[in-house]
C-alpha positions in Angstrom: -87.1 13.6 52.0 -84.9 13.7 54.6 -81.1 14.3 54.2 -80.3 10.6 55.2 -82.8 9.2 52.4 -81.1 11.4 49.9 -77.6 10.2 50.8 -78.9 6.6 50.7 -80.4 7.1 47.3 -77.3 8.7 46.0 -75.1 5.9 47.4 -77.5 3.1 45.8 -77.1 5.0 42.4 -73.3 5.1 42.6 -73.2 1.4 43.5 -75.5 0.7 40.5 -73.1 2.6 38.2 -70.0 0.9 39.6 -71.7 -2.6 39.1 -72.7 -1.8 35.6 -69.3 -0.4 34.7 -67.6 -3.6 36.2 -69.9 -5.9 34.2 -69.1 -4.1 31.2 -65.4 -4.4 31.8 -65.7 -8.1 32.5 -67.9 -8.6 29.4 -65.2 -6.9 27.3 -62.4 -8.9 28.7 -63.9 -12.1 28.2 -64.9 -11.4 24.6 -61.2 -10.8 24.0 -60.4 -14.1 25.4 -63.1 -15.8 23.3 -61.5 -14.1 20.3 -58.1 -15.5 21.2 -59.4 -19.1 21.6 -61.2 -18.8 18.3 -57.8 -17.8 16.7 -56.1 -20.6 18.1 -58.9 -23.1 16.8 -58.5 -21.3 13.3 -54.7 -21.7 13.4 -55.0 -25.6 13.9 -57.6 -25.8 11.2 -55.3 -23.8 8.8 -52.6 -26.4 9.2 -54.6 -28.8 7.2 -53.1 -31.9 9.0 -55.5 -34.2 7.3 -54.0 -33.3 3.9 -50.3 -34.1 5.3 -51.7 -37.5 6.6 -53.2 -38.3 3.3 -49.9 -37.5 1.5 -47.9 -39.5 4.0 -50.1 -42.6 3.6 -49.5 -42.5 0.0 -45.7 -42.8 0.7 -46.1 -46.3 2.2 -44.0 -45.4 5.2 -42.5 -48.2 7.2 -40.3 -48.9 10.3 -39.6 -46.0 12.5 -41.1 -43.6 10.0 -44.4 -45.4 10.0 -44.3 -45.5 14.0 -43.7 -41.9 14.1 -46.7 -41.1 11.7 -49.2 -43.3 13.6 -48.1 -41.7 17.0 -48.8 -38.2 15.6 -51.9 -39.3 13.6 -53.4 -40.5 16.8 -52.6 -37.2 18.6 -54.2 -35.3 15.7 -57.3 -37.5 15.6 -57.9 -37.1 19.1 -57.7 -33.2 18.8 -59.9 -33.1 15.8 -62.7 -35.4 16.9 -62.8 -34.6 20.6 -60.8 -31.5 21.8 -61.4 -29.1 19.1 -65.3 -29.8 19.0 -65.5 -29.5 22.8 -63.6 -26.2 22.4 -65.9 -24.8 19.9 -69.0 -25.8 21.8 -67.7 -24.1 24.9 -66.7 -20.9 23.1 -70.2 -20.7 21.4 -71.8 -21.2 24.9 -69.5 -18.6 26.5 -70.1 -16.1 23.7 -73.9 -16.3 24.2 -73.6 -16.2 28.0 -71.4 -13.2 27.8 -73.9 -11.4 25.5 -76.7 -12.0 27.9 -74.3 -11.0 30.8 -74.2 -14.4 32.4 -70.7 -13.5 33.2 -69.9 -16.2 35.8 -71.1 -19.0 33.4 -69.3 -17.5 30.6 -66.0 -17.3 32.8 -66.4 -21.0 33.6 -66.6 -22.1 29.9 -63.8 -19.8 28.8 -61.5 -21.1 31.4 -62.4 -24.7 30.5 -61.6 -24.0 26.7 -58.4 -22.2 27.4 -57.1 -25.5 29.5 -58.0 -27.6 26.5 -56.8 -25.4 23.6 -53.3 -24.4 24.9 -51.7 -27.9 25.0 -53.8 -28.9 21.8 -52.3 -26.0 19.8 -48.8 -27.0 21.1 -49.3 -30.6 20.0 -50.7 -29.5 16.6 -47.6 -27.5 15.9 -45.3 -30.3 16.9 -47.3 -32.6 14.6 -47.0 -30.2 11.8 -43.3 -30.1 12.3 -42.9 -33.9 12.4 -45.3 -34.3 9.3 -43.3 -31.7 7.4 -40.0 -33.5 8.4 -41.4 -36.9 7.2 -42.8 -35.5 4.0 -39.4 -33.9 3.1 -37.1 -36.8 4.5 -37.2 -38.9 1.4 -36.0 -36.0 -0.8 -33.2 -35.0 1.9 -32.2 -38.6 2.3 -31.8 -38.8 -1.5 -29.8 -35.6 -1.9 -27.5 -36.7 1.0 -27.2 -40.2 -0.3 -26.1 -39.1 -3.7 -23.7 -36.7 -2.2 -22.1 -39.1 0.2 -21.9 -41.9 -2.4 -19.8 -39.6 -4.7 -17.5 -38.8 -1.9 -17.2 -42.5 -1.0 -16.4 -43.5 -4.6 -13.8 -40.9 -5.2 -12.2 -41.7 -1.8 -12.2 -45.5 -2.6 -10.7 -44.9 -6.1 -8.1 -42.9 -4.5 -7.2 -45.6 -1.8 -7.2 -48.2 -4.5 -4.9 -46.2 -6.8 -2.4 -45.4 -4.0 -2.8 -48.3 -1.7 1.1 -48.9 -1.4 1.3 -45.4 0.1 -0.7 -46.6 3.2 1.5 -49.5 4.1 0.0 -51.7 6.9 -2.9 -49.6 7.3 -4.4 -50.6 4.0 -6.4 -53.5 5.3 -8.0 -51.4 8.1 -8.8 -48.7 5.6 -10.5 -51.2 3.2 -12.4 -52.8 6.1 -13.8 -49.4 7.0 -14.7 -48.7 3.2 -16.4 -52.1 3.1 -18.4 -51.2 6.2 -19.5 -47.9 4.6 -20.6 -50.0 1.4 -22.9 -52.1 3.7 -24.2 -49.1 5.4 -24.9 -47.3 1.9 -26.8 -50.5 0.8 -28.9 -50.5 4.3 -29.8 -46.8 3.7 -31.0 -47.6 0.2 -33.2 -50.4 1.3 -34.7 -48.5 4.2 -35.5 -45.7 1.9 -37.2 -48.0 -0.7 -39.1 -49.6 2.3 -40.1 -46.2 3.4 -38.3 -46.1 6.5 -36.9 -42.6 6.0 -36.2 -41.9 9.7 -34.1 -44.9 10.0 -32.3 -44.2 6.7 -31.3 -40.7 7.8 -29.6 -42.3 10.9 -27.6 -44.6 8.7 -26.8 -41.8 6.4 -25.6 -39.6 9.4 -23.5 -42.6 10.6 -21.8 -42.8 6.9 -21.2 -39.0 7.0 -19.2 -39.2 10.4 -17.2 -42.3 9.2 -16.4 -40.7 5.8 -15.2 -37.5 7.5 -13.1 -39.2 10.1 -11.5 -41.3 7.3 -10.8 -38.4 5.1 -9.0 -36.7 8.2 -6.9 -39.9 8.8 -5.7 -40.7 5.2 -3.2 -37.9 4.9 -1.8 -38.6 8.3 -1.5 -42.3 7.4 0.3 -41.6 4.2 2.7 -39.2 6.0 3.3 -41.6 8.8 3.9 -44.5 6.3 6.3 -42.1 4.2 8.5 -41.3 7.2 8.7 -44.9 8.4 9.5 -46.5 5.2 11.3 -43.7 3.1 12.5 -41.0 5.4 13.7 -42.9 8.3 15.2 -45.8 6.3 17.2 -43.3 4.2 18.4 -41.5 7.1 19.4 -44.6 9.1 21.2 -46.0 6.1 22.9 -42.6 5.6 24.0 -42.5 9.1 25.2 -46.1 9.2 27.4 -45.6 6.0 28.7 -42.2 7.3 29.7 -43.9 10.7 31.4 -46.8 9.0 33.3 -44.5 6.7 34.3 -42.4 9.9 35.6 -45.4 11.5 37.9 -46.1 8.5 39.1 -42.6 8.7 40.1 -43.0 12.3 37.1 -41.1 13.9 36.4 -42.4 17.3 32.9 -41.8 19.1 32.3 -42.6 22.7 29.0 -40.6 23.4 27.0 -43.3 22.0 27.0 -46.8 20.5 25.9 -45.6 17.0 25.2 -49.0 15.4 23.4 -50.2 18.5 21.2 -47.1 18.5 20.5 -47.6 14.9 19.2 -51.2 15.7 17.2 -49.7 18.5 15.5 -47.3 16.4 14.7 -49.9 13.7 12.8 -51.8 16.7 10.8 -48.5 17.3 9.9 -48.3 13.7 8.5 -51.8 13.8 6.4 -50.8 16.8 5.3 -47.7 15.0 4.2 -50.0 12.0 1.7 -51.7 14.4 0.2 -48.4 15.3 0.0 -47.8 11.6 -1.8 -50.9 10.9 -4.3 -50.0 13.5 -4.6 -46.6 12.0 -4.0 -45.0 15.4 -2.7 -41.8 13.8 -2.2 -39.6 17.0 -0.2 -42.3 18.6 1.8 -42.8 15.4 2.6 -39.1 15.0 4.0 -39.1 18.8 6.0 -42.2 17.8 7.4 -40.9 14.6 8.3 -37.5 16.5 10.2 -39.4 19.0 12.1 -41.4 16.3 12.8 -38.3 14.2 14.5 -36.7 17.4 16.6 -39.8 18.3 17.8 -39.7 14.5 18.6 -36.1 14.6 20.5 -36.8 17.8 22.7 -39.3 15.9 23.3 -36.8 13.0 24.3 -34.1 15.7 26.8 -36.5 17.1 28.5 -37.4 13.7 28.4 -33.8 12.6 30.2 -32.6 15.9 33.0 -34.9 15.1 33.3 -33.9 11.4 33.4 -30.2 12.4 35.9 -30.8 15.3 38.5 -32.7 13.3 39.6 -29.7 11.0 40.2 -27.5 14.1 42.3 -30.3 15.9 44.3 -30.9 12.6 44.8 -27.2 12.0 45.9 -26.3 15.6 47.9 -29.4 16.6 51.3 -28.0 15.9 50.2 -24.6 17.1 49.2 -26.1 20.5 52.6 -27.9 20.9 54.4 -24.4 20.1 52.2 -22.5 22.7 52.5 -25.0 25.4 56.2 -25.6 24.9 56.7 -21.7 25.0 54.7 -21.5 28.2 56.6 -24.3 29.7 59.9 -22.5 29.1 58.4 -19.2 30.3 57.2 -20.9 33.5 60.5 -22.6 34.2 62.4 -19.1 33.6 60.0 -17.4 36.0 60.4 -20.1 38.7 64.2 -19.8 38.5 64.1 -16.0 38.5 61.8 -15.9 41.5 64.1 -18.4 43.4 67.1 -16.1 42.8 65.1 -13.1 43.9 63.8 -14.8 47.1 67.3 -15.0 48.2 67.6 -11.2 48.5 63.7 -10.2 49.0 60.9 -11.7 50.9 58.2 -12.4 48.5 55.2 -11.7 50.6 52.5 -12.6 48.3 53.4 -16.3 47.6 54.7 -15.5 44.1 57.3 -18.4 44.1 54.6 -20.9 45.2 52.2 -19.5 42.8 54.7 -19.7 39.9 55.6 -23.2 40.8 51.7 -24.1 40.7 51.4 -22.4 37.3 54.5 -24.4 36.1 52.8 -27.7 37.2 49.6 -26.8 35.4 51.4 -26.0 32.1 53.3 -29.4 32.5 49.8 -31.1 33.2 48.8 -29.5 29.9 51.7 -30.8 28.1 51.0 -34.4 29.2 47.2 -34.2 28.2 48.3 -32.9 24.8 50.8 -35.8 24.5 47.9 -38.1 25.4 45.5 -36.5 22.9 47.9 -36.7 20.1 48.7 -40.3 20.8 45.0 -41.2 20.7 44.6 -39.4 17.4 47.6 -41.4 16.1 46.0 -44.7 17.4 42.5 -43.8 15.8 41.0 -43.4 19.3 40.9 -39.7 19.4 37.6 -38.0 20.2 37.9 -35.0 18.1 35.1 -32.9 19.7 36.4 -33.9 23.2 39.9 -32.8 22.1 38.7 -29.6 20.6 36.9 -28.6 23.7 40.0 -29.5 25.9 42.4 -27.5 23.6 39.9 -24.6 23.7 40.0 -24.5 27.4 44.0 -24.9 27.3 44.1 -21.8 25.0 42.1 -19.7 27.3 43.9 -20.9 30.3 47.4 -20.4 28.7 46.5 -16.8 28.0 45.6 -16.4 31.6 48.8 -18.0 32.8 50.8 -15.9 30.5 49.1 -12.7 31.9 49.5 -13.8 35.5 53.2 -14.7 34.9 53.9 -11.4 33.3 52.4 -9.5 36.1 54.3 -11.4 38.6 57.6 -10.9 36.7 56.8 -7.1 36.5 55.9 -6.9 40.0 59.2 -8.4 41.3 61.3 -6.6 38.8 60.2 -3.5 40.7 61.7 -4.9 43.9 65.2 -3.6 42.7 63.9 -0.2 41.8 62.1 -0.1 45.1 65.1 -0.8 47.0 67.1 1.9 45.4 64.3 4.3 45.9 64.2 3.2 49.7 67.8 4.0 49.9 67.5 7.4 48.5 64.6 8.0 50.7 66.4 7.3 53.7 69.3 9.5 52.6 67.0 12.3 51.9 65.3 11.8 55.3 68.5 11.9 57.1 69.3 15.1 55.3 66.0 16.7 56.1 66.1 15.8 59.8 69.7 17.2 60.0 68.7 20.4 58.4 65.7 20.9 60.9 67.9 20.2 63.9 70.7 22.6 62.5 68.1 25.4 61.8 66.9 25.3 65.5 70.5 25.2 66.6 71.2 28.3 64.3 68.2 30.2 66.2 70.2 29.9 69.4 67.2 29.2 71.6 67.4 28.4 75.3 66.4 24.9 74.3 63.9 22.6 72.6 60.5 21.5 73.9 60.2 17.9 75.1 57.7 17.2 72.4 60.2 18.2 69.8 62.9 16.1 71.2 60.7 13.1 71.5 59.4 13.4 67.8 63.1 14.0 66.8 64.3 10.8 68.7 61.4 8.8 67.0 62.2 9.9 63.6 66.0 9.3 64.0 65.3 5.8 65.3 62.7 5.0 62.5 65.2 6.0 59.9 67.9 4.0 61.6 65.7 0.9 61.9 64.9 1.0 58.2 68.5 1.6 57.3 69.4 -1.6 59.2 66.5 -3.5 57.4 67.9 -2.4 54.0 71.3 -3.8 54.9 69.9 -7.2 55.5 70.7 -10.1 53.2 67.0 -10.7 52.6 64.8 -7.8 52.8 61.0 -7.3 52.9 60.3 -4.4 50.5 56.6 -4.4 51.2 57.1 -3.7 54.9 59.9 -1.3 54.3 57.6 0.7 51.9 54.9 1.0 54.5 57.6 2.1 57.0 58.9 4.8 54.6 55.4 6.2 54.2 55.3 6.5 58.0 58.8 8.1 58.2 57.8 10.5 55.3 54.7 11.7 57.5 56.7 11.9 60.8 59.5 13.9 59.0 56.9 16.4 57.7 55.3 16.6 61.2 58.9 17.3 62.7 59.3 20.1 60.1 56.0 21.7 61.1 56.9 21.3 64.7 60.3 23.0 64.1 58.5 26.0 62.2 56.0 26.4 64.9 58.9 26.6 67.7 60.9 29.2 65.6 57.8 31.2 64.7 56.4 31.3 68.2 59.9 32.3 69.6 60.3 35.0 67.0 56.7 36.3 67.7 57.4 36.4 71.5 60.5 38.5 71.0 58.5 40.9 68.7 55.5 41.0 71.0 57.7 41.6 74.1 59.4 44.5 72.3 56.1 46.0 71.4 54.8 45.5 75.0 57.5 47.9 76.3 55.2 50.7 75.2 53.1 49.8 78.2 56.0 49.1 80.6 54.2 51.0 83.3 51.3 48.8 83.0 51.1 46.4 85.9 49.4 43.6 83.8 51.9 44.0 81.2 54.7 43.7 83.5 53.4 40.6 85.0 52.6 39.0 81.5 56.4 39.9 80.5 57.7 38.4 83.5 55.6 35.2 83.1 56.2 34.9 79.3 60.0 35.0 79.9 59.6 32.2 82.4 57.8 30.1 79.9 60.5 31.1 77.2 63.3 30.0 79.4 61.4 26.7 80.0 61.3 26.2 76.2 57.6 26.5 76.3 57.4 29.0 73.3 53.8 28.6 72.5 52.6 29.2 76.0 54.9 32.4 76.4 53.5 33.8 73.1 49.8 33.2 74.3 50.6 35.0 77.7 52.2 38.1 76.2 49.7 38.3 73.2 46.7 38.2 75.4 48.0 40.8 77.7 48.7 43.2 74.8 45.4 42.6 73.2 43.6 43.5 76.4 45.6 46.8 76.5 45.5 47.6 72.9 42.8 45.4 71.0 44.1 44.3 67.5 47.8 45.1 68.1 48.9 41.4 68.3 47.0 40.5 65.2 48.9 43.3 63.2 52.2 42.1 64.5 51.5 38.5 63.6 50.2 39.4 60.1 53.3 41.6 59.5 55.6 38.9 60.7 54.3 36.2 58.4 54.1 38.7 55.4 57.8 39.2 56.0 58.4 35.5 56.1 56.7 35.0 52.9 58.7 37.6 51.2 61.9 36.2 52.2 
């Protein structure tokens, strides 16, 4: 046997093995599918739907219940007489074919059986659920009927016993109860006739109606109580209180109280219509609005009651305070007018004091109007209280402003005396500075010092003239005195610089004589003396100090330090 033949034989053997293995796998798979179909058939058979139908037939169903039974009976009959026998036949054939390895024929029968059994099993399960519901519906309906009729009777008893508490809504409530009574009768008749499905629907309708009425009744009670008891008592209380207030000379302008009471009674009538229609949500909104309006009226009356004690307690006090402030205002104006003759009031104090005096006088006029209105019975106490509280705050502010103005102008006299003393001292200081330079016997004074001296003397003379005027501006003079003070200090510093520079020139010149043979020192001495004689003492000092430092470094610094140390110890 050739090698090729050997390979062919081996390939054929392998192919045969693969085919046999595949057939075995398909055989086992199809056997499992047959078992699943058998299990579905057995599940349907174990439901014993024929027993349920027999029991339901004995219940003498009618109406919707009977229609439902017949519909699902037909479905079960078709399944039991046609579909299930066909499936059982197909499964039996498929099992035989699968055993003899007629796998393709078996596959075809299995597929057909699966297509039949799947919807059939689903219908059977639905049929079982419907039959179970029908079998139990009569019992469930009876339990629900008994529970609902008990609640209904208790509710009806409560409504009849407390009918007066529901007001205009009682007719609607009784109509709803009567409608429920009819529904109970219908549910009972439907059950007795065997139409349990329709009876269940009617009982569901009753349950919803009862629940809704149970929720409404407390709200109806509360709404009626507010309309007929709470609001009526409150409006009567407000009306009586208002009339009493009028007799006690209260006066209210915020609102026409009796007119508002009449309007609210109209709103109550409209709310009664909502009550009659049992529109509980709309009724609650209407009652809330009415309650708010009544509270507003209470607030208005209470505001006047609370304000009157304050007004009566503070009436005399207000007159005292206003009268006192009027006198103080008048006195301040007179004082400022007198001061204005001698001093310029640069911050408008006189005009401001007259404005404040007018404001206080206006308060007095308003106070007079308020007290007259009170006497005439036309005083709105709350408005007067607000007005007087504002007056009290403003009177305190005015008193503070006037006290500050008075204090400020009182300081003008002191400021004038201080100014005169300052001018006197400045004159003395300038004179001392000038005499000090004179005593030094210098060749002369630098132009910058002369200019500064002349400026200060002129400034002092100018302010002195201003202080001698009939009417003076102390604010301007104070500013000028500050400037003069700065200039006098500057003049003193400049005089010190002149004297110190001149003294140091002389000391340094004497020290430089050590180096009289040095040509640079000679030239520096000559130039320094020239500057000195021209009154340029600072330049003279710089010239000789620079020269001596070049010849003997540090020598000038020692001279300067020694000089200022001596000055400090004098």
